[in-house]
C-alpha positions as CSV (number, residue, x, y, z in Angstrom):
1,M,40.9,-54.5,39.6
2,Q,43.6,-52.1,40.9
3,R,46.7,-53.4,42.7
4,P,46.9,-52.3,46.3
5,Y,49.6,-49.8,47.2
6,N,52.1,-51.2,49.7
7,A,53.1,-48.6,52.3
8,G,56.1,-50.7,53.4
9,V,57.5,-54.2,53.7
10,V,58.0,-56.0,57.0
11,I,61.1,-58.1,57.0
12,P,60.9,-61.3,59.2
13,A,63.4,-61.7,62.1
14,S,64.9,-64.8,60.6
15,N,65.9,-62.9,57.5
16,L,67.4,-60.1,59.5
17,L,69.5,-62.6,61.5
18,G,70.7,-64.2,58.2
19,I,71.7,-60.8,56.8
20,A,73.5,-59.9,60.1
21,A,75.4,-63.2,60.0
22,G,76.6,-62.5,56.4
23,I,77.8,-59.0,57.3
24,V,79.7,-60.3,60.4
25,A,81.3,-63.1,58.4
26,L,82.5,-60.6,55.8
27,V,84.1,-58.5,58.5
28,A,85.8,-61.6,60.0
29,L,87.1,-62.5,56.5
30,L,88.7,-59.0,56.1
31,I,90.3,-59.3,59.5
32,F,91.7,-62.7,58.6
33,L,93.2,-61.5,55.3
34,N,94.8,-58.6,57.1
35,A,96.3,-61.0,59.7
36,I,97.8,-63.1,56.9
37,W,99.3,-60.0,55.2
38,V,100.9,-58.8,58.5
39,A,102.4,-62.2,59.1
40,R,104.0,-62.3,55.7
41,W,105.3,-58.8,56.1
42,A,106.8,-59.8,59.5
43,R,108.8,-62.5,57.8
44,R,110.5,-60.0,55.5
45,A,111.3,-57.5,58.2
46,A,115.0,-56.7,58.6
47,Y,115.1,-56.5,62.4
48,Y,114.2,-59.1,65.0
49,G,112.2,-56.7,67.2
50,V,110.1,-55.5,64.3
51,R,109.4,-59.1,63.2
52,R,108.4,-60.1,66.7
53,D,106.0,-57.1,67.1
54,A,104.5,-57.7,63.7
55,Q,104.0,-61.4,64.5
56,R,102.2,-60.6,67.7
57,T,99.9,-58.2,65.9
58,A,99.2,-60.9,63.3
59,N,98.4,-63.4,66.0
60,R,96.0,-61.0,67.8
61,R,94.2,-60.3,64.5
62,L,93.9,-63.9,63.7
63,T,92.4,-64.6,67.1
64,L,89.9,-61.7,66.5
65,A,89.0,-63.1,63.1
66,I,88.2,-66.5,64.6
67,S,86.0,-65.0,67.3
68,V,84.1,-62.9,64.7
69,F,83.7,-66.0,62.6
70,A,82.2,-67.8,65.6
71,L,79.8,-64.9,66.2
72,A,78.6,-65.2,62.5
73,G,78.1,-68.9,63.0
74,V,75.9,-68.3,66.1
75,L,73.8,-65.7,64.2
76,L,73.4,-68.1,61.2
77,V,72.3,-71.0,63.4
78,T,69.9,-68.7,65.3
79,S,68.3,-67.6,62.0
80,W,67.7,-71.3,61.2
81,I,66.1,-71.9,64.5
82,V,63.7,-68.9,64.3
83,P,60.5,-69.9,62.4
84,R,60.6,-68.9,58.7
85,E,58.2,-66.2,57.6
86,T,57.5,-64.4,54.4
87,A,57.9,-60.6,54.1
88,Q,54.5,-59.1,53.5
89,P,53.1,-55.6,53.2
90,P,51.0,-54.1,56.0
91,P,47.4,-55.3,55.2
92,L,45.8,-52.2,56.6
93,S,47.5,-49.9,54.1
94,A,46.6,-52.2,51.2
95,A,42.9,-52.2,52.3
96,R,42.8,-48.5,52.5
97,A,44.4,-48.0,49.1
98,E,42.1,-50.6,47.5
99,A,39.0,-49.1,49.0
100,G,40.0,-45.6,47.9
101,I,39.4,-44.0,51.3
102,G,41.8,-42.4,53.8
103,T,40.6,-44.0,57.0
104,A,37.8,-46.7,57.1
105,T,36.5,-45.8,60.5
106,A,36.6,-42.1,59.9
107,S,34.5,-42.4,56.7
108,L,31.8,-44.3,58.7
109,E,31.5,-42.0,61.7
110,P,28.4,-40.0,61.4
111,A,29.8,-37.3,63.7
112,T,32.4,-36.2,61.1
113,A,30.2,-36.2,58.0
114,I,26.9,-35.0,59.6
115,P,27.4,-32.7,62.6
116,D,24.7,-31.6,65.0
117,V,22.3,-34.5,64.2
118,T,20.3,-35.7,67.1
119,P,20.1,-39.6,67.1
120,V,16.5,-40.6,66.4
121,V,15.2,-44.2,66.8
122,A,12.0,-44.7,64.8
123,T,9.1,-46.8,66.1
124,T,9.3,-50.2,64.4
125,T,6.5,-52.2,63.0
126,E,6.3,-55.8,61.8
127,D,7.4,-54.9,58.3
128,T,10.3,-52.6,59.3
129,P,13.6,-54.0,60.6
130,P,14.8,-52.2,63.7
131,I,17.9,-49.9,63.6
132,Q,20.3,-50.9,66.4
133,P,22.8,-48.4,67.7
134,T,26.4,-49.3,67.2
135,S,29.6,-47.2,67.2
136,L,31.3,-49.1,64.4
137,P,30.1,-51.7,61.8
138,T,30.1,-55.1,63.6
139,L,29.3,-58.6,62.3
140,Q,26.6,-60.4,64.3
141,P,25.8,-63.6,62.4
142,T,22.3,-65.0,63.0
143,S,20.4,-67.9,61.6
144,S,17.3,-65.7,60.9
145,A,16.6,-63.8,57.7
146,T,16.4,-60.4,59.4
147,P,18.4,-57.8,57.4
148,I,21.4,-56.3,59.1
149,P,20.6,-52.7,60.3
150,E,22.7,-49.8,59.4
151,P,25.9,-49.4,61.5
152,T,25.0,-45.8,62.5
153,S,21.9,-45.3,64.6
154,A,22.0,-41.5,64.1
155,L,20.7,-41.8,60.6
156,V,17.1,-42.7,60.0
157,S,16.3,-44.4,56.7
158,P,14.3,-42.1,54.3
159,V,12.5,-45.2,53.0
160,A,12.2,-47.5,55.9
161,T,10.8,-44.8,58.4
162,P,7.1,-45.5,59.1
163,A,4.5,-42.9,58.8
164,N,4.4,-42.4,62.6
165,G,8.2,-42.3,62.9
166,S,8.5,-39.1,64.9
167,T,9.8,-38.0,68.2
168,A,8.8,-35.6,70.9
169,A,11.2,-33.0,69.3
170,G,9.3,-33.2,66.0
171,E,9.7,-35.1,62.7
172,A,12.8,-37.1,62.1
173,Q,15.4,-35.0,60.1
174,I,16.7,-37.0,57.1
175,P,20.3,-36.1,56.1
176,P,20.3,-34.9,52.5
177,D,23.2,-37.0,51.4
178,K,21.7,-40.3,52.7
179,R,19.6,-41.7,49.8
180,L,20.2,-45.5,50.2
181,V,19.4,-47.9,53.0
182,L,20.2,-51.6,53.5
183,N,17.2,-53.8,52.7
184,A,18.5,-57.4,52.8
185,I,21.4,-59.7,52.0
186,A,20.4,-62.7,49.9
187,I,21.7,-65.5,47.6
188,G,19.1,-65.0,44.8
189,V,16.5,-62.8,43.1
190,D,13.0,-64.0,42.2
191,A,10.9,-63.1,39.1
192,N,9.5,-60.0,41.0
193,G,13.0,-58.7,42.0
194,A,12.6,-59.8,45.6
195,P,15.4,-61.4,47.6
196,I,15.7,-65.2,47.9
197,G,17.4,-66.9,50.9
198,A,17.9,-63.6,52.8
199,G,20.1,-63.9,55.9
200,T,23.5,-63.0,57.4
201,T,25.1,-66.4,57.5
202,F,25.7,-68.4,54.3
203,T,27.4,-71.7,53.3
204,R,30.8,-72.0,51.8
205,G,30.8,-72.1,48.0
206,V,27.6,-70.0,47.4
207,E,28.0,-68.5,43.9
208,T,26.5,-65.0,44.3
209,I,25.6,-62.7,47.1
210,Y,23.1,-59.9,46.5
211,I,23.0,-56.7,48.6
212,F,19.4,-55.2,48.3
213,F,18.8,-51.6,49.2
214,D,16.0,-49.1,49.1
215,F,16.6,-45.8,47.3
216,R,14.9,-42.4,47.3
217,D,15.4,-39.2,45.3
218,V,18.7,-40.4,43.7
219,P,20.3,-37.8,41.5
220,P,20.3,-38.6,37.8
221,S,23.1,-41.0,36.7
222,A,24.6,-41.0,40.2
223,L,27.8,-43.1,40.6
224,L,27.2,-46.1,42.9
225,R,30.3,-47.8,44.2
226,H,30.3,-51.1,46.2
227,S,33.5,-52.4,47.8
228,W,33.8,-55.9,49.2
229,F,36.1,-56.9,52.0
230,R,36.9,-60.4,53.6
231,D,38.5,-60.5,57.0
232,G,39.5,-56.9,56.7
233,G,41.2,-57.2,53.3
234,S,39.8,-55.8,50.0
235,V,38.7,-58.5,47.6
236,F,36.5,-56.7,45.0
237,F,35.0,-53.3,44.1
238,R,33.0,-51.9,41.2
239,S,31.1,-48.7,40.2
240,K,28.0,-48.2,38.1
241,R,25.6,-45.4,37.2
242,L,22.4,-45.8,39.1
243,A,19.7,-44.8,36.6
244,K,16.8,-44.8,39.1
245,N,14.1,-42.2,39.7
246,G,11.8,-41.6,42.7
247,Q,11.6,-44.4,45.2
248,G,12.2,-48.1,45.0
249,T,14.4,-51.1,45.6
250,D,17.6,-52.2,43.7
251,Y,20.6,-54.4,44.4
252,V,24.3,-55.0,43.7
253,S,26.0,-58.4,43.6
254,W,29.3,-60.2,43.3
255,S,30.2,-63.7,42.0
256,P,33.8,-64.6,43.0
257,P,35.5,-67.4,41.0
258,G,34.9,-70.7,42.8
259,G,32.2,-69.2,45.0
260,F,32.5,-67.4,48.4
261,Q,35.2,-68.7,50.8
262,P,34.7,-68.8,54.6
263,G,35.3,-65.5,56.4
264,L,33.7,-62.3,57.7
265,Y,32.6,-60.1,54.8
266,E,31.8,-56.4,54.7
267,V,30.3,-54.5,51.8
268,R,30.5,-50.7,51.7
269,I,28.1,-48.7,49.6
270,A,28.8,-45.1,48.5
271,L,26.7,-42.9,46.2
272,G,28.5,-40.0,44.5
273,G,31.5,-40.4,46.9
274,V,29.3,-40.2,50.0
275,P,29.1,-43.4,52.2
276,Q,25.5,-44.7,52.5
277,F,25.6,-47.9,54.5
278,V,27.7,-51.0,55.4
279,A,26.4,-54.6,55.0
280,N,28.0,-57.4,57.1
281,F,27.7,-61.2,56.7
282,E,29.5,-64.4,57.4
283,V,30.4,-67.4,55.1
284,R,31.0,-70.7,57.0
């Protein structure tokens, strides 16, 4: 697993105040040492007037050093009062670097990847999950086992579209680079390769989550990449060659050490570098 690239480090306010207190204390020490040097020089001066002026200068600098020392003390006490934090890198930059994409939202917007495509909503049947229009992938946990629809309603699944899925403008146009569609999110696979325990909300500690998808006309040995995120941060990704022909159903999975921890999860699926769909679920 690659280490995320840190675009920068945010230093907490308490640390900045401590650093400022140290710098001010150093300046006060230099002024104090200079005042001592001037006072010693005044004692060795040959004339009374010169000794008097030098002593006054030493007194003024000593007073200034004490004031600066007091300011450093105030800054130091303030740094102790401010709640302690740990310097951390910006999480968004790490998530982008780990996912291998420039901007997460930009890669999911159908308007940038597939221009001039008229949104089409196919007529649903009992066996076909409806496609709900949303502008961005959102997590809507439910207790039912209904698969999460694709986050972009402008794309009609080449597999899940029923035979009568057409509009008044004609047959639904299938984007040529969309060959995978979300089928279900489950916690197991039966002997026939069907999902077990499908849903969008799971219990903490579940060992494995399976993302089932339907495929159609996949290029030979196409590179399939699945990236997993929890609460916006990248936690796992892997790539494999999808050696499938024609039309069918397949899945990807992940088994984190110690099981899944509570949070909002997002799984992004890409085929040959082209985003296909996003699956969202929650672990409580």
